[in-house]
N, C-alpha and C positions, 0 to 999 in steps of 0.2 A: 400195744403193738399193732402194727398194720402191715399189710403186704406192700412191697415196694411197687411203684408205678411200673406198669408193664404194658406196652402198647397192645399186645394181643390178649391181655387178661391176666389175672393174678395166679392162674393155676400153677405155673412153673416159676413164679417169682420167689426170690428169697425174702425172708422176713427181716425187716429193719425197723428201727425206732421211728415213732411219729416225728414229723418235722424234718425228714430228710430232704434237702434241697441243695441246689448249687449256689455258689456265690453270685452276687449281682454282677451284671455286665459293667464294664468300665464306664460306658455311656449308654443310658437307657433310651436315648433318642435314636441310636443307630439301629437300623433294621437289618437283621441277618438275612441275606438273600436266599439262604438255604431253606428257610421256613416260610417265606412270603412269595406270592405270585410274582411273575417276572416283570410286570409293568408297575408294580408297587414302588413308590418312592415318596419322599417328602418334598413339598413345594417350598417356595421362598419364605412362606410364613410358618413353616414347620408342620403343616398339616399333611396327613397321609393322603396320597392320591393313588388311584388305580385306573389304568386306561386313560390317564390324563384328567380325571375328574376327582375333585376333593371330596373327602368323606362327609364334610359338613353339608355339601350340596346333596350328596346321596342320601344322607339321613333326613334332610328336609323333604326330599321328593318321595322317598320310599319308606321312611320310618325305620324304627329299630324295635326289636332285633331284626336283622336281615342278613342273608348270605349274599355276598358279592363275588361273582365268578369272573375271572379274567379269561375271556373267550380266546384271546390271542395266545395266551399261555396254554390253554387246553388244546387248541389246535396244534400248537408247536410240539407239545408232548406226544400227541397222536402221531405226528409225522416222524418224530424222533424214534418212536418204537417201531413204526413201519420200516423206516430206513435201516434201523439196527438189525432187524431180522431178515429183511430183504424178501424177494419174490418167492423164495423156496421155503418159506415158513409162513405161519399164520398167527396174527395177533388178534385175539378176541378181547374186546373191552368188557370187563365184568360189570354188568349193569347194576348189580346189587349195591355198588359203591354210591352211585347216584345216577338216576335215569330220568330223562324227560324227553319230550318230542324234539325239542331243540337239540339236545345232546345227540339223539339218534341221527339227526340230519348232519351234525358236525362229523360224527363218526363215518357216515357214509361218504361224505365229501372228502374226508382225509384218508379213505381207503382202509379203514379198520372194520373188522367183523365184530359181532356182538354176542355176548353170553348172557342168557337170561335164566332165571331160576323160579319163575312163577308165571301163572296165567296172566297176571296183571302186567308184568314186565314184557311178556310176549305180545300182549295186545298193544302196549305202548310202542314197541318196536315196529310192529306191522302197520299200525296206524300212521306212524311217522315216515313210512316208506322204505324201511330197511328191507332189502331183498331177503326172502325167507331162506335162500340157500346160504346166506352169510350169517345165519343165526344158529347158535348152539343152545340146547335146552338142558339145563341141569336140574337137580333137586332130588332129595332122598325119598320123597313120597308124592310123586306127580299124580294128580287125580286122573281118572279116565277122561273127564272133560278136557283137561289140559293137554293130555296126550292126543286126544282126538283133534283138538285145534292145531297142535303142532304138526301132526301128520297131514291134515288137510291143507295146511299152509305150505307144506313142503320144506320144513326147516332142514338145514344142511346136516345136522347131527343131533341125536338125542343121546345123552350120557346115561347109560344104564347103571343103576345104583344098588340093585338087589336081584335075587333070583325071581321074585314075584314080578319085578318090572320087566325082566326079559320076556316072560310069557305075556304080560299085559301089552307091551309095545308090539310084540310080534302079532298078537291077535288083532289089534286095531289096524296095524299096517296091512295085514291080510284082508281084513274086511273092506279096506279102501283100495285094494288092488295095487299096492305099491310095495317097493322094497326099500325099507327105511334104513338110512345110514346111521350107524350107532358106534359108540365107544363104550368100553366097560371101565368104570371107575374102580380102581383097586386101592386098598389100604396097605401101604408098603411097610408099616412098622417104623416109620420115621415121622417125628413131629418136630418142626423147626420153628423157632420164634426168635426174632432179633439176632443176637450173636451166638445163640446156643441151639443145639439140636440134640434130640434124644432118639436113639435108634432101636429101642426095644419096647415091647408091650403096649403099642399104641393102636392095636386093632380095636381097642375098647372105645368105640365112638360110633355115631349113627351113620356116618358117611362111608360109602364104598363097600367093596367085597374084599375080604382079607386074603392076602397072599398065603397066609399060614394055613396049614392042613389041606392045601390043594384046592381051596375054595375058588380062588380066582381062575385057576386052570379049568375047574369044572364049569364056571360061568362061561368061559371061552368055548368050551366044548358044546354047551347047550346053545349058545348063540350061533355058532357056525352050523349047527344042525337045522336051523330054522330058515326056510327059504325066504320069508318076508323080511329078514334082517340082513343087512350088509355090514359085517364087522370091519371097521376101518382102522381101529387102533385101541390103545390103552391110555387111560387117563389117570393121573395121580395128582394129589394136592397135599402139601406137607405142612402148611402153616401160614402164618401171617406176620407182616412187618419183619421180613427176613432181609438181613444184610449180608450174611455169610453164605457162600455157595456149597459148604460142606454137606449140608443136609440134602441138597439136590443131587450131589454126587452119589450118596448112598441110595437115594430113591431111584435115580436113573439106572444104577447097577442092578437093582432088584427088578425093575420093570423090564430091562433088556434080558435078564435071565428068563423072565416069563415069555418074552417074545421068542427066545431060542427054544423054549419048551414047546411053544405052539408050532414052530417050524418043524421040530423033530417029530412031534406026535401027529400033526395034521397036514404037514407039507405046505403050510401057508406062512408067508412072511407078511405080517400086518404092516401097512404102509405109513401109519402115523403114530406119534406119541405126543400126548398133551401133558405138559409139566405143571399145569395150573398157574396160579398167581401167587400172591402173598409177598411180592417184593416191597421193601420198606421205603418210607419217605422220612423226611426230617420234620418232626414235631417240635423239637428243641434244637438249640445250637450243638448239643452233644451228639445228635444223630448224624450219621455219615452215609447217606444212601449212595448206591452205585448208579452210574449213568447207563442208559439203555444199551449202548454199544458194548460196554464192559459185560453187562449181563448176558447179552446175546452171544458174545464170543465164549464166555465161560460155559453157558449151557450147551452150545454147539460142540465145544471141545469135549465136554463130559460125555455127551451122547455118542459122538463119533468114536471116541476112545473105547467106550464100553461095547459098541457094536463091532468094532474091529476085533476086539478080544473074543467076542462070541461068534465071529465070522458071519455077521448079518449085514445086509444092506442098511445103510443109515436111513431111518424113517424121517418123514417130514415132521418137523417140530411145531407144536402150537404152544402158545402161552396166553395167560389171561390177566393182564394188568388192569386193575380197576382203581384202587387207591393210588397206585404209582402214577396214574395219569391225572385223575381229577382231584386227588387229595391236596396237593400244593397250590392248586389254581384258585382257591376260594378262601375267604376269611369271613368270620361272623362279626358284625358291628353291633355294639351294645351302647346304651347310655347308662352312665353311673347314676344310681338312685340314692343309696345311703352308704355311709362310710362309718365303720364301727371299730375303733381301736381296742384291742385287748392287751393291756399292759403286760409286757414280758412274753407275749405269745406272737401275735400277728394282728394285722388289720383286716377285717372282713369288708370286702367291697361288693355290694349287691347291685346287680344289673337287672335290666328289664326282660331278660330271658332266663335260661337255666337248663335244667335237665330235660325239658320238653323240646329244646332245639339241639342239645348235645348231651345224650345219655351216656356217652362213652366213658367219661370220667367216673360217673357213679357205677356203671356196669363193669368196666374193666380196670378201674384205677389208672386210666390212661393219663399221660402227661401232655400238656400243651404249653405254648408260650402266650404272652399277652403284652400289649403295648398301649400306652396313651397315644392316640392318633389324631385328636382334634387340635393339638398344639405340641410344642416341645416344652421341656422343663429342665431347669438346672438344679432342681431340688434334690436332696439326698434320697437314695432309694429306701423304700420301706417294704418289709415282707408282707405280702398280702395273700389272701385266699379269695378268689373271685367266685361268688356264689350267686344263685338265681333267686327268684321270687316265689318259689314253690314251697308248699307246706311239707317239707321233707328235710331232715338234717343232712342227708346225703346229696342234697341239691348243690353240687359243686361243679363249676365249670373249669377252673384252673386251681389245682390243689395248693401249690406253693410257687410264688413268683415274686418279682420285685417291680413296683411301680413308683413313680415320684411321690414324695411325701406331701406335695401340694395338690394332689389329686382332689377334685371337688365334685359334688353332685352336678350333673349336667355335662360333665366331660364325656367324650366318646372314647371308648377303648375297643380294641379289636383282638380277636383270637385267630391266628393264622392256621393254615393247613386243616380247614374244616370242610373241604370239598367232598370228602368221602365219609359216608355212613352217618353224617349228622342230619341232613334233611331226610335221608332215607329211613332213619330210625326215629325221626321226630314223632312226638305224640301230642295228644290233647290233655295231658295230665293237668288237673285243676281247671279243665276247660280252657286251657291256653290255646291261642290261635297260632297255628304253625306259620313260621316266617316265610316271606317270599324268597325266591332265588332270582337275583338280578344279574344278567350278563352285561359286562362292561367291555367295550372295545372301541379304540380310536376316538375317544371323546364322547361316545354315545353309550347310554345305558337303557336297557329294556328288560322288563319282567318276563321271565320264561316260565316261572311257576309263581302264581299270584299268592299274596297273603290270604290266609283264611279269614273269614268274617264271622261275626256272631250269627248271621243268617245261615251260614254253612253249618254251624253246629246245630241250630234249631231245626234245620231242614231234615237232618238225620233222626231227630228225636220225634218219633211218630206217636208217642204215648198220649 
C-alpha cells in the first residue's frame, strides 16, 4: 500500500493501492496547454519548441538535465495577477518557489512585489535592485542578523511569527531608530489542500500564532504597545495547491473576527489583510486551476462580505502567488539513458537527472506529466516510471505515466510544470551537479542560473 499522489504531500491523502494511474491519452503527441508553458509547441518535425527554439538545439547548447523557463509566459502571468487584483491590492511573488536576480528584475519591471523568507533570498532581492519597500520578510525563526539586515534595508513589512519575534524585531527597530511596519501571522485552524479543506485542530504546526485561546489577540496587544512597531495587518496562509475557495472563506471569516476584536478592544481598524498563497496549478491534465481574475474576485467578495457583516471597513488585500506564477512556465529536459521493462508491471525509464533536480515526487509523492519531446511517435503507449540516476530506490521523477513503446536511449523527454520548487529544492545528492536555469524568449535563450561544475563542488570542500 502507498499513499496517493498529493501535490501538497501525503499527510492528508487517502490510501490507495500501488499502481493507481489514469488511462493513457488518446494521442501521446498532443501537448496539454494546461500543463505546458504558453509558447511550447511542436514544430513541423514533431520536436517540442519553446520560445521558437527546438529542444534538440537547447540540449546541444546547454546540456541535460536543464530547466527551461519561458520568460514571456512568466511575465504574462505576473501581469495577469497584477491586473486581476488591481491598484487597490498587493501581489507579492513568493520567492521560495524560484528566485534569481533575473526573476527579481522581471518582477520589478512587471509591477509585482516580492516575498522572501531567508537572508539569502533577501540578499538576492536587494542585489538585483528590488526596492526594499516592496519586499515582505517571512519566516518562523528569523535570525538577529537577518532581521538587522531587513530593518537596515527598510523592507516594507516583516511578518511576525511568534511572541519572541515581536520583542526581537521591536528591539532591533528601536536600536536603528525606525518604526518597522509589521504583520502578525495567525494560525486560523484551517488547512486547505487541492479540493479539500479541514477546519479544525490545525494549530499544531510551526508557523504562526494560533487564534485559539486568545493567543493571536494577545500578540496584537503586545505589538500595538511597542512604539518601534507599526502593526499594519494580519497574515494567514492555509495550504498549498488549492483550487477550491471554501478554505479561504473560513479563514477570512476568522481573520475578520479578529480584526473586529482589535477594533472593539483597542479602537484600531487594521488596514491590511494578507491571505497568503497556495493557489494551485496543473501538473496533470486532471488538474483544473482557476484564472487570476476568478481568484481575485472570489477573494475580494469573501473579504468584503465578512467585513460588511462585522461592520468593518474593507482592508487592503495582499496575496502571495509563487507556484501559480512560475510553476507552469518551466519544464525540465532530460535525456533517456536506460529502459528496463518489467513484465506485467511497468517499464522503468532512467534519465540523467532525478531527485537531485526534482525532490517533490520523493518528498511529497507529487504527480507530474511527461512527454517524448525530441520527436513524435505513433507507437502504442506503455506504462512507465521515470526514475533518476541516484543510488536511492525512491529516486522517482514521474511515478506512473505513459510514453510511446518505441522510446529509446538518447531520446529527449520533458517534465512540465517544474518552475516552482524544483531548482529551489535541488541538491548535490551523490555529488550531482545542479542543473542550469535557461530563460527562453523570442528565439533567444540565455542562462540565468548556470550549471554547477565539479570545480564548484571541490571549492566548498576545504578538507
